[in-house]
N, C-alpha and C positions, 0 to 999 in steps of 0.2 A: 480425635475430635475435629469436626469441621468448623471452619471460620476462625481458626485460631491464628492463622498467618503463615502456614507452612509454605504455600505457593508464593506468597509475597517475599518471604525470606529467600526461597530458591531463586526467584526472579532477580532479586538484588544481587545475589552471587553470580547468576548467569550474565547479567549486564555489567558487572564490575569491569573496570578498565583493565585490570591485571589479568582477569580471565580471558578477555578478548585478545589481549596481547600474547598470552602464552599458549592459547589453544586455537589454532587456525580453523578447526572445524568445530562448530557449536550447533547443537540441535536441541530444540525444546519439543517434547512429544507429550501430549495429554493422553493418558491411558484410561478411557472410559470403561465402565463395567461391561459394556457390550462391544469392546473394541474388536476390529477385524485384524487378524494377524497379517494378512497380505497388505492391507491398507497402511498399517503401522510401519511395516518394513519399507514400503514405498515412501512414506513420509520421512523416515529417517534417512533413506538413501538420497532423497531430494535435498534434505537439510545439509548433507555433507557434499553438496554440489555434484552429486552423482546422477547417472542415467541408468535406469534398470533395464534398458535396451530390450524391451519386450518380455522380460521375465515376468511370469504371472504366478507360478506356484510358490509355495512357502520355501521349498528346498532351493529353487533357483534364486529367489530374492535373498535368502540367507547367505548363499555363496557370493552373490553380487556385493552385499554389504561388507562382508569380510574382506573382499579384495580392495574396497575403496578406502578402508581405514588405514591409510599410509601416512597420515599426518596426525599430530596430537589432537585428540578429540575431547570435548566436554559435552556430555549428554545429560539432559534432565528428563527423567521419566516422572511426570507429575500425576499424582493421585492414583497410585497403584493399589488395586484392591486384592489381587491374588499373586502369589509368587510365580505362577506358571509363565507369566510374561517374560520373566528372566530365565527360569530353568528350561523351559521348553522352546523358547523363541530367540532370545537375545544373547544368551550366555556364550554360545559357540562363536558367533561372528565377532563379538567384542574380545573374547579371550584369545582368538586366533589372529587378531589384528597385528599388523607388522610394526606398530608403534604403540606407545603408551597413551593412556587417557584417563579421564575421571568420569564417573557416573554418579549422579545425584538422583535419589528417588524421594518423593514425598508420599506418605501413606498415613492413614488414620489407624491402621492395624499394626501394632508393634510386632506381632508374630510374622507378618510379611517381611519386615526388615530382618528379623532374626533368621528366618528360613533361607534367605539369600546371603547370609553372613555379611551383612553391611555394618559399617560403623554407625552407631545410632546417635543422633543429636536431637534432644527433646526441645520442642517449642512450648514454652509455658504461657499460661494466661497472663494478661497484662494486669498490673495493679491499678487501683482506682485513680491514682494521680496520673499515671500514663494514659488511662482511658480519658480522663478529663482533657489532657493535652491534645489527644487525637480528636476529641469532640470540638475543642476550641479551634483547632486547625481547619476543620471541615465546615464550621458554622460561621465563624467570624472572618472579617477581612483584615488585611494588614493595617489599614488606616483607621480601624475602629478604635474608639477611645478605650483605654485600659480601665478607666473608672466604670464605664458602662459594662464591659465584659465581666469585671469582678462582681457586679451585682447579680450575675446569673450563675456564679460558681457554686453557691450552696445548693441550689436546686439542680444544677447540672451534675454535681457529684452524686446526688440521690438517683438521678436518671442512669448514670453510667454504672452505678452499683447493680442495677437490674440487668445490665448487659453481661454480667458474669465474666468480665475479663476478655470477652471475644471482640477482636478488632472489627470483624464484619458487622456484628450487632451495633457497635458504636457508630460505624459509618452510615448504616441505613437509618439509625435514629437521628444522626446529624442531618441526613437528607430530609427527614420529617420536620425537624426544627427549622431548617433553612427555608422550607416552603411556607412557614407560618409567619404571622406578624411577630416581631421580636418584642415579646413582653413576658413577664413572669406568669401572667395569667395563662397564656397559651402554653408555656412550658409546664405549668402545673397540670394542664389537661393531658399532656403526654405522660407525666409522672403517674397520674391517677387513672389512666386508661384501663378499662377492663381487659384489653387485649393482652396485658401482661399475665393474666391468669387464665388464658384460653386453655381449656382442659382437653380438647379433642385432638390437638396436634400431637404428632409423634414426639416422644420425649427428647429426641436429639435435635429437634428444630427449635432454635432460640425464639422465644416469644417476641423479641424485638423485631424479628423479620415479619411476623404476622401483624404487628402494630403498624409497621411501615406500609404493608399492603393495605390494611384497613384505612389508612389515611389518604389513599389515592382517590382522586375523582373517578367516577364510574367508567369514563371512556379510557382513562389510563389503566384501570384495572384490567380491562379486556386485552389491551395491548401487551401488558406485562405477562398475563397468563399465557398468551399465545406463544411467547418466547420459549416456554417449556416444551413445546412440540418439536423444537430443534434438538438434534442429538446433543449429548453431554459435551461440554467444552467446544461446541461448534462456533466457528467464526460467522457471526450473523452480520451481513452487510446492510448498511443503512438503506440503500435503494430497495433491496429485497424486502426488508421488514415493512417499509413504507407501502409497497405494492400489496403485500399480504393484508395489511391492516385496512387499506382502502377497499380491497376486494371483499373482505369479510364484513364490511359495513360498520366497522368500529369508528370510522371518521365520518362525521356528518357535515354535509355542505352547509355553509353559513351564507348569510347575505353579503353582498359585495363581490369583489373580484378574487377573494382568497381561494386558491386551489386546494382540493382535498389533500393532495400530495404535500403541500406546504404545511397544512395543519398536522398531518402525520409526522412530518419531520420535527415539528415542535414537540409532539409527544415523545419522540425518540430522544430529543435533547433533554426533556424533563426527566425521563427515566434514568438517564445517565447522571443528570444533576442530583437526583435523589439517591444515587449510588445503588440503584437496583439493577442497572446494567453497567458493565465496565467498558468504557470507550477506549479504542486503540486507533493509531494512525490518523490523528486529527479527527477522531470520532467518525471515520468513514466505515468502521466496522466495530463490533462489540462482542463481548462474551457475557455469559450469565453464570454466576457462582453456583456450584452444584447444590448448595443448601437452599438458595433462593429458587432454583429450579425444582427441588424437591417440594418446597412449599407450594409453588405454583401448580405442580402436578397433583398435589393433595387437594388444592382448592377447586380444580376442574375435573376431579375424578369421576363425577357423575355424568359428564357430557363430553369429555375428551380422554384419549388414551394414547400412550406411547408404547409401542411393542418393540422390545429388543430382540436379540437373536433367539429364534425358535420359541418366543413367548406366545402364550394364548391369552385372549382377553379374559380377565376375571372381573366381571362387571355385575353391578346390581341389576337384577332382572327388571326392576321397575324404572331404571334409568334409560335414557335415549341418547346414544352416543352420536354426537354431531361432528366430531373431529377425530381422525385416525392418522397417527404418524407411525411409520414402521421402517426398520432398517433390514438390510440384507434379504430382500425379497428374492424369490426363486426365478427361474427362467420364465415361468408364466406368472404374471402378477395375479395374486389371489387375495381376497379380503375374507376374514373369518365369517362363517355362515351366520352367526348371531348378529353381526352388524349388517349383513346384507338383508336379513329378514326384517330388521327394524325399518329399513328404507328411509332413513332420515339423515344419512351422512352428508355433511356439508363440505368438509375438507379431507382430502386424501393426499398425504405427503409421504413420498418414498425417498429414502436416503441410502447411500452406500449400497446400491443394488445394481452393480455393473453386470450381473448375470441376466437381468431381466430383459427379455426380447419381445415378449408377446403379451398383448392385452386382448382378451376375448370379448366378443360382442355381449355375452351374457353379463359381464361385469357392469357395463354401463347401463344395462337394462334394469339392474337392481339399485343403481345409484343415481336416480333421476334428479335428485335435489342437490347434487354437487355444485358448490360455488368456487372451490379452489382445488386445483389438481396439479401436483408437481411430479414430473417424471424425468427430471434432468439427470445427467450422468448415468444413463443406462444404455443398453444395446438395442433399445427399441427402434424398430425399422419402419413401423407403420401404425396407424390408428384405425380401428374398425369404423365403419360408416355410422355405427350407433353413437359415436361421439357427438353427432349432430343433434341427438335427443336430449343432451344435457342443457336444457334451455335456461337453467339458472346459473350456468358456469360464468364466472367473472374473471378467473385467473387460470391460465394454462401455460405451464413452463416445460418446454421440451429441449432446453439448451444442452449442448454436449451429448446429444443422442445420435444414433445412426439412422435416424428417420430419413426416408428417401422421397416420400411424398405425403401430402396432406389430402384427405378426402374432400370432395366438393361439399359434402354435408356440413363442413365446418362453417359454411355460410349461414347455417340456421342458428348459430350461437349468438343470438341478437343481444344478449346481455354481457358478452365478453368485453372486459375492460383492459386486461393485460395479456399480451401474447408474446412469449419469449422464445424465439427461434435462433438465438445467437449460437455460433460455433457448431452448427449442424453440418458437418463436413460432407455429407452425402446428399444434401438437399440442394437442388439446382433450380427448381421452379416452385411457384406458389399457385394455388388454385385461383381462378378468377373470382370465386365466391368470397375470397377474403375481403373484397371491396364492399361486401354487404354488412360488415361488422361495424355498424354505425355508432355503437357505444364505445368503441375501442379508444383507450386513452394512451396506451403505451404499446409500441411495436418495436421489438428488438431483433435486428437481422445481422448485426455486426459479426464478421468472421464466418458467415455462411456464404458459400460460393454460388450465389444466385446469378442466373443468366440475365434475369430481368425481374422487375416488379410489375404486376398487371396494371394496366390503365384503370383509373378509377379510385386510386388511393386518396385523391383530393376530396372524395365524397365523405371521408372519415373525419368529419370536421371537429370531433372532440379530441383528436390526437393532441397530446401535449409533449410526448416523447417519441421521436421517430429516429431510430438508430440504425444506420447501415442502409439508407435509402439508395437504391441502384438506379442510375440514369440509363435510359436506352435499353438496347438488346444486344446480346453477344452476336447474333446473326443478323446483320443489317439488311439482308435480302428479305427478311421476313416481312410480310405485308398483312399479317393477320391483325385483328383488333387488339390482341393482347401483346403487341410487339414491344411493349415497354413504356415506362413513364418518361415524360419530359419534365423539365423544371416547372412548367406552368401548373402542374398538379399541386405544387406547394402554395400557390397563391391563395387558396381558400382555407389553408390550415392556420387560422388566426390565433389558436391557443397554444402553439408550439412554444415550449421552453427549452427543449433539447432537440437539436437537429444535426445529424451527421449524414453526409452525402458522399457516395462513391461513384467512380467512373464518370467524373465530370467532363472528361475529354470527349464523351459521346453526346454531350448536350448540344442542342441547336439553339443559338441565341434567338430570343423572340422580341427583343427591343423593349421589354417592360421589366421593371424591378420585381424580382420574384418574391422577396420577403417584405413587401410593403405592408402587409397586414399582420405580420408576425411581430407585434410590438411588445411581446412579453419574453422574447427569446433571451436565454441566458447562456447557452452553450451552442457554438457553431463550429462544426468540423467539416472541412472541405478537402476532398481527396480525388486525385485522378491518376490514371496509369500513364507511364511514359510512352509516347507514340513511337512507332518505327521510324527509321531514318527518312524514308520516302514521304511519310505523312507529317513530318515535323513542322514544315512551313505552314501547312494548312491548320495544324493543331494550335500553333502559336496565335494565329489570327483569331481563331474561334475562341480560344481560352481567354484572350483579352476581353472579348465581348461578353462571354459567359460570366466571368468573375465580376465584371463591373455590374452585371444585372443581379448579382447576389449581394448587393450592398445591404447590410443589416440596418433596419429602421428602428431597432430597439435600443433604447437608452439603458436597458436592464442587462445588456450583454456583459457577462463576467469572464467567459473563457472562449478563446479563439484559437483554432488550430488549422494550419494550411499545410497539406502534404503533397509533394510531387508536382508542384505547379511548374509549368513551362509557358512562358509568354514573353512579351517585349519588356515588361517591367511590372512594378507593383501596381495594384488596382487603384483606380482614382479615388475610391472612397477611403483609402488609407493615406493617400498622398496629399490631396487637395482640401479635404474637409477639415474644419477645426476639430481635431480629435478630442479635445477636452469636453466639447459640447456633444459630439456624436456618441462618444463612448465613455461617459463619466464613471462607469462602474466596472470597467474592464480590468480584471486582476491578473489574468494569465494569458500569455501568447506563446505559441509554439510554431515556428516556421521550419519545416522539415523537408529537405531535398528540393528546395525551391531554387533551381539552378539558374533561373533567368533574372533574378533581381539584381540589377547593377548598383542599386542604392536602397538603403533602408528608409522607411518612412520616419517622420519626426515623432518617434514613440516616447521621447522624453516629455511630451506634453500630456500624456495620460495620467490623470491625477491619482488613480488607485492601482496602477500596475505594480504587482508584487513579484511576478516571475516572468522572465523572458528567456526563451531557449531558441537558439538559431543553429540549424544543422545543415551542412552541405550546400551552402549558398555559393555556388561556384563562380558566379559572375561578379561577386563583390571583390573589389581590389582595395577600396578605401572606405573607411567609416570616419566621418568627420563631424563638424558642428551640426550638419543637417539632422543627425541622429537625435540631437537634443531638442531641436525645434527652434523656430525664431523666438528670440527673447524680447519682450516689450520693455524690460528694464533689467538693470543689473541685479535687482533684488529677487528676480524670478528664480524658481527652483526647477531643475530638470530631474526627471525620474524621482519625484518626491516620496514615493512609497516603495520603490523597487528594492527587494531583498535578495533576489537570486538572479544572476546574469550568467548564461552559459553559451559558449560558442563551440561547436563541434565540426570537424571536417571542412574547415574553410581553407581549401587548398590554394586559392589564389589571392587571399587577403594579405595585403602588404603593409598598409598604413592605418594607424588608429590615432586619432587626435580629437581633442575636445575644443580645438580652435584657440588654444591659449599659448601665449609666449611667456616664458618665465619672467616674472617681474610685473607683467601687465595682465596676466590671466584673470586675476580676481576682479580687476576693474572692468574687463571686457565681458566676462561671462557670469558674473556673480558666482564664481567658483566655490566659495564656502558653502553654497547650498546645492552643490552637485552631488547626486546620489547619497543623500544623507542617511538612508537606512540600508544601503547595500551591505550585506553580511557575507555573501558567498559569490565568488567569481571563478568561472572555469574557462580555460582555453585549451582545447584538445584538438590535435591534428590541424594546426595552423602553421605550416612549415615556413611560409614566407613572411610571417608577420614581423613588422618593424614599425617604429613610430616616425612622426615627421621631424625634420630638423627644427631647431638646433638640439633636440633632445637625444638624437642618436638612436641606436637600436634598443629602445627601452619601452616599457609600458607608458601610456600617456600620462603627462604631468598631472592632469586633472584628477587621476585616481587618488592622489594624496589627500584630496578633499573628501573622499569617501571615508569619513571618520568612524564608521561603524563596521568596516570591512574586517571580518573575522577569519575567513577561510579563502585561500587562493590555491587553485589546482591548475598546473601548467604542464601540458604533455605534448611532446613533438612540435614545439614552437622553435624550430631550428635556428632562426635568425635572431632570436632574442638575446640581447647581451646584458641588459640591466633590469634589476628589480630593486626598487628602493623607495624610501620615504612613505612607507605604509605603517603609520604609527600605531594602528589598532590591531594589526594582523596577529592572530594567535596560531593559525594552522597554515602551513605551506607544504605543498606537494609539487615536486619537480621531477619530470621524467623525460629523458631523451632530449634535453635542451643542450645541444652540443657546443654552441658558441657562447653560452652564458659565461660572463666574466665578473660581473659585480652584483652582489646581493647584500644590501646594507640598509641601515637605519630601520630595522624591524625590531624595535626595542621591546615589544611585548610578545614576541614569538615563543610559543610553548611546545608546539608539535611540528616536527619536521620529518618529511618523507622524501627520499631522494632515490632515483634509479640511475645507476651509472654502469650499464652493461659493457664489459670489455674495455673499461677505461684504463689506458696505459700511457704514461708519459714519464719523462725523466724526473726522478726525485728520489724516492726511497727504494732500496733493494730489499726484497724479502728473502727468507731463508733458502728458497728454491732457486734463487737467481733471477726471478722475474723483476722487471723494472716497473714500478707502479707509482702512482701519484694521485693525491686528492687535490681538486681545484682549490685555489686560495679562498674563494668565496665560501666554500663549504667549511674549511678549517676555521674561518672567522665566525661563521654561524654557530659552530659547535662550541665556540668559546663563550657564547652568551649565557649569562647566569639565569636568564628567564626560561631556558629550555628544559622541558620536563620529559619529553619522549622523542626518541630519534629512531627512524627506520631507514635502512639502506639496503638496496639491492644492487649487487655489483659482481664483478668477476671474482673467481676464487682467489687469485693472487692478492687482490685488494682486501678481501675478507681476512686473509691471514695476517695482515698488518694490524688488525684489531685484537688479536689474541693477546693474552697476558704475556708481557715481556716484549710485545711487538711495538713498533714505532708509534702506532696510533692508539695503543691502549691507554696512555695517560689522558688522551683527548676525551674519550668516552667515559672514563672512570667516575667522573663527578656527575654525569647525567643520570637522573633517577631511573629511566627505563630505556633500554636499547635492544633493538633486534636488527641483525645484519644477515641477509640471505645471499649466499653465493650461487651464481648461476653456473651449474656444472653439467652441461649438456654432453651426451643425451641421457645421462644416468639419473638425473634428478637434481636435488638441491642439498646444500649444506648450510648450516646457519649457526649464529651465535646469539644467545639470549643473555642479557645482563640486567640485573636490577640492583640498585644501590641499597634499598631498604625494603624488605630484608635482603641481606647480601646474597646474591645468586649469580653464578656464572656458569653457563651451560653451552657446550659445543656439541654439534651432531654432524657426523659425516655418513654418507651412504657407501655401501659396499659396491665397488665398481666391478670386481672380478666376477661375482656371482649374481649380478643384477637380473638375470633372466629367471631366477628361481623365486617363487612367491615369497619365501621367508628371508631372502637374501637382503631385503631392505631393512632388516632389524638394526638397531643402534650398535655401532661398533665402539663408540666412545662417549661416555657421559662424564664430564669433569666437574667436580665440586657441586653437584646438583643439590639444591636445597630449596626451601620455600615452596612455591607451586611447582611441583615436579611431575614427571611422567612415569 
């Protein structure tokens, strides 16, 4: 039965902390009814961190997968419809793996589970009380009055009775109730709705799903139904859905300044809020439950169709198909004759069709009314000239194709709004005619190795998303009219909300602010290539001027990225302007490989900054009070909203201070309000880092006022000697910090990860005569009663001291979960796994003598294995 919670249960198991700890390789694979064998194998290979290295056939991929399963694996095969996915495809690589693993499948068909001889666990329907609790959780807020909630229970129980114990039905009905005024009158309307008795639906489709659809406003109905044209279990990205909906005309422009893309994003959020789509990754992508997809396909059966493998359209001769979605198309893209004869197709979506290379002129001649065309992830090398006859086309997606050129006829697509050419690795030039696409709203070029962008892009004044804009021309001797765009082209693009620019080192400063008119800009990404040694001095002078001319004039800016900058220092618009006024909504900053910045700007002044990532800033030696910004009073807060702070590859950074001296810091800097929301701090590849005296070689004293700091990751900070006074810290990761001496006053620490490769000093002697020693700070941390999980990577002699009866066994015996990995080069690794409850102690060693043979990596010793085992 669908919607009963099988996938939810499997997901809870998959994400359980013990599963993550005990199975280094975890993969979740959705098995649609029309799954591709090779695509599924590639997905699983990728999930185990493997590379299929050009393997394309089923036999090659099966062999590749088998060789990769050398560590314990946990695989979920979700929604299996037929046993052949196991018997004919996955059985051999899993059974021939060199280590043990676990495989969980979910299926509606008990015979599938029995045919592959799986141990069966049944998922039962929920009782009415449990359904009410689920409804309560999804409708009401935590601060709602209990008396008010209880007044809805009687009618709520009657509603959940109609949901027949299905969690999915309860959740979508909760979405309906949540969208209505909270009154018993409105709830009664739901209870008494005719949708509960809808007779035309397939018997396996819960009527609650139809009711939730019927309750949608008309514009949301269209957007919901369109999602069924994606393949089953497909990861639908928010930006893609937004562009599809805009191109299809589902989003109507309103009065005022609201962009259609913003309205479409609101629709996306509402569908998730109503539980009709399931959001993932901070809602950047979503999936659709297969029962909801079945409902949507049923509702649009007269005008839209999804064709799986080798399916033929079975349509009502009186219907007019306007949307066709198909998978696994052949080398030549073909549309069924019945659809071509109707000549009313508006959308043509092609999925999982890597074999497709050719689109013939005849196809477009029969599809003159196309509005949406998706050809991404195919081997398509060219488009016929007849593409220019698709005068109604609004959306064209060619990303990840092998297309080498676009025809000049593309300039006739006067209604085109979205053009996606990202990651087209064989495309080096664009036709001049692209500058005639005056209705274009989105142009995506990121990852495509263009030599230049034709002059005239500035005429496309409706552009609001320009991704991968290339400055200048690869051949600077070129004197033709299309020799490439300068930054001045951007001055007329006043509607931009997203802009990324490449090859900025080729820009010629013009003396005027480039983004003066882009007052709605939300994302700005600036990137240049590193100049050659002989050109470096000229590039530095030019970049200083260029980047100063790129000063954003938008107070709506939310995301800023700077990549590969080289100049004399930070740009004036980040150093001298009052940042809190200039960028009041900036939430994310990434500074990557900006080797010329000797000093960071006063980013502590940004009122909404949540994420700050700084990589490879080679010129920085000191980060001091200037990082916080000048304080008008001791009550002011620095970095008031910052949650994540990461430093990577800061090879010359030596000192970090917040300008406080112990005992007077709070008075001088308002320290109690420093970094109040910081929860994650990372320091990776900062070998010279130390703090200012009198604190010694330690993290800055001001960090103890980051009272929300939960996670600290420190890697290759060789000069660091102290970590202390972090009262809220729960997770600590330390790798390659060779001079670390003191780690203390971390009273709430729960998760500890340490890497001590080759650590040998005088202390304890193991059974083989090696002299090994654990640092005192680590021994003290392991004695903390708050510790729940400990992971250690070390030399093999150190690992052996933790075996039962070894000198360090009593230290870890009381910790709930322990994993210790011994680095045993070049043969592989050995490890210890221990859990306190349930009691489990497991050790594994690799066979050294026969390691060249594929099966020689099998387990030689498994001791007292129980609980989650392999």
